[in-house]
N, C-alpha and C positions, 0 to 999 in steps of 0.2 A: 504493499499499500504506500503511495505516495504522502508526503508531509502534509499536502492540502486535500486529501481525499476524505477528511472526516467531516467535511461541510457539503452539503448538497443543497443548491438552490432549485426549487421545484418551479416557481412562479413569480412573476412580478407584475403586480395591478395598480394601477392609477386610475381612480374614478372620481368624479363629482357626483355628490349626491343632494338632491332637492328634497324639501319637505320633510317627511317622516316616514318610518317603516315600524311596523308593529314588531316589537320585540319578542322572540322566540326562543327557547333554549335548544342549542345545538352542540353536537360532538365534534370537537375539532379534530381532523385527521393528522395534522403536523403542526409545526409551530408557525405563529404568524407574528411577524415583527413589523409595525407600521408606524407611520406618522399622521396624525389628525390635524388639521386646521380648519378654520372657517368659523361658524357659530352654532352652538347648541343650547338647547333649553334644559335647564336644569331645574328641580323641584316644580315643575309645571309652568313656571313664570320668568325666572331669572335668566337671562341670556348670557352665555359666557364665550368669549372668542380666544381664549388662552390655548395655544397650540400645544399638543402634547405627543410623546411617544408612548406606545403601548405594546406589550408583550402579551401574547394569548398562547399559552403551551399547547402541544399537542395532547390529545387523550383526556380533555376534561369537558364538562358540559357548562357552557356559559352563554349569556344572553346576545343575540345577534339581531342588531337593529339599530336605528338612528333616529333623532329628533331635533330637526332644525326649524328654526323660525319660518313661516311662510313667506314665500318669495325670496329666500335666501339659500345658501347652500354650505356644504363642508366637501373639503377636499381629503380624500382617504388614498394613501400611497403606503403599500405594504408589500411584503415579500413572504414567501411560504418556503420554509426550509426544514431540513432535518439532518441528522448526523450527530455524531459524538461533540464536534466542535459547536453546533447549534445547541445542545444540550446544556453545555457549559456556559455558554452566553447566556441562555434563559436563567440557569440556576445563579449564577453571579448577580443578576438583577432581580432575584427573589421570585422568579415566575417558573417554578420547577411543576408546580401543579396548581398555579390559580393565576389569574390574569393580574397584571402590574400595569399602571399608568403613571408617568412621569411628566408634569408640565416643565417645559423647557423654555428660556428666555429668547435665544437666537434659533429660530427654527432652520433658517437658511442653510447653516452650516450642515445640518444633518439632512436637509433637502439634496443638496449638493452632493452628498454620498451617496444616497438613495439613487440619483439621477444618473450617477457613474455605474451603480450595480445595473440599473436597468438597460443602460446603452451596452454594457459588457454581455449582459444576458441575451440580448438581440443580435450582437454581433457573433462572427462565425470565426473569431480569432483563435488560435491554437491554445493561448495562454489565457483565455478568459476565465476559466476555473479558479486559476492563482489569482487573478486581479480582483475578481469577485469577493474571494476570502480574504484578501487584503483590505479591501473596503469595509467588510463587515469587522476586521479588527480595528480598523481607524473609528468606525460607527461607535464601537465600545469604547474606545479611549476617550471620544469627544462626550459622551453620556457620563461616564464616570467622572470625568473632570468636573461637569456642570452639576453632578448630585453631590459632589463634595462639598458644595457650598450650602446645600439645603438637606443636611441629614436629619434634622428634628421632623421636618415636613414629610420625608420619605419614610421614617419610622411610623408616623401616623397613618400612612397610606399602607403600609404593611399591615398594620393592625387592623385596619379597615377591610383589607382583603381577607383577613382571619374571619370576620364576621361574615363576609359575603360567602365564604365556605361553608361556614356552620348552618347559615340559611339554606345554601344548596343542599344539605344533607338532610336537614330537618325543618323544612319550611312551615310544618303545620304548628310549631311553638307559638306560644304568644311572645312576641319580640317587643321588647322594651327598649326602644332606642334612646330614650333620654337616660337609661341606666348605663347603656354602652357609651354615651358620650362622657358621663360622670367617670367613668372607668379610666377614661383617656384624659381626664383633666380639662375638657374643652366644652364649650355651650352646645346644646343640642342644634342650634341653627349652623354652628361652624361643622359640626359632626355630619349634619345632612348634606352641606356642600362637598366635604370630603368625600363622603359615599357615592353621592350623585356623579361626581367627576370620575371615580374610580368604576362605577358599575354602569354608567353611562345612562342611568334612570335613577328616580328618586327612591328611597328606600322601601316604601310601600308598594311601588310598581315592581321592585325586585323581587319582594316576598311574593307578590302576586303571581309573577312569571314563575318561579319556582314551585308554587303550589299547584299553577295549572299543569305544568311539566309532570309533577309526582301524579296528580290525579289521571293525567292522560295514560301514565305508564300502568297504573293500577287497574283502570278501566280495561286495559288490553291484555295484561298479562297474568291477572287474577281473577277469581269468582267472587271477590269481596263485594258484599252489598253496597249499594250507593249510600246508604246511610253511614255504614262504617269508613267508607271511602272519605266521606264528609267530615267526620270527626278526625280522621288521620291527617287530613290536609288542613285542619285548623278552623272548620266551620262549626257552628252551633248546631246545625240541622241540616237534612236533605235539602229543604227549600231554598235555603240562604246558598248553598252550595250550587244547586241547580241554576239558581239565577246567575250566579257569578260566572259558571262554566258557559252558561248560554251567551252570556256577554262577551266573554273572552274569545270563545271559539265558533260561535254561529250554531251550535248543535246543543241539546241538551245532553247530560251524561249517558243517557239511555240509548240515544241516537248515535252518540259518537262510538259507544261500545258496539252496537249492532253493525255499524258499517265497518268496523275493523275486523270484526270477528268472521266475516264471510269468508 
């Protein structure tokens, strides 16, 4: 094996996204490293235009969707990769088994590296694999330097990611976000902003998305009665659960189970 053979670039994508897309939980097949810039709605009303870099590791279930102000857009530039070097890169930035988002001050230096990666990927040069890998190393060095000046904030983001992981595994729990904020020593409003920036949606919407995902899985993979599924996913009764499920998926739980069991 050659020195640079431990990194595989599978795809490069650059897309402009308008409006919004309903978030759904998806399983990521490979690592996704990307840059997001533009405007995004946080907490259903606050508009943020802070650019950020994101790591979405392969093999996890995560929310996929976006929410931008009407008439405006966001630019999403990302690469899909795999290999042991990619594993080390994601682990170094705390993204072995959960997503990480890092706001950066000067997004242009990172875009320049990504653009070189895109050009190399499209070219037929014999040495493009080596050049791409060197670009990845440069990207990591730039990000590590940037984050060195914001250690405290990245620590908070790490703890937010831990809460996201807990919600994903047990969405039916009664989640007390005020208590989570107090554990971190920050206000609930600040905690909500951090969570929304990390999850790309408000906390209550993230819980709802995880509950919907779990409900869909139980409806298809088990014979559990709908009333029991409602209790497992955090609802007071079958009626409340059915209204939620119909609103989020366009079908009642019974209809969803019937169409998937054919």
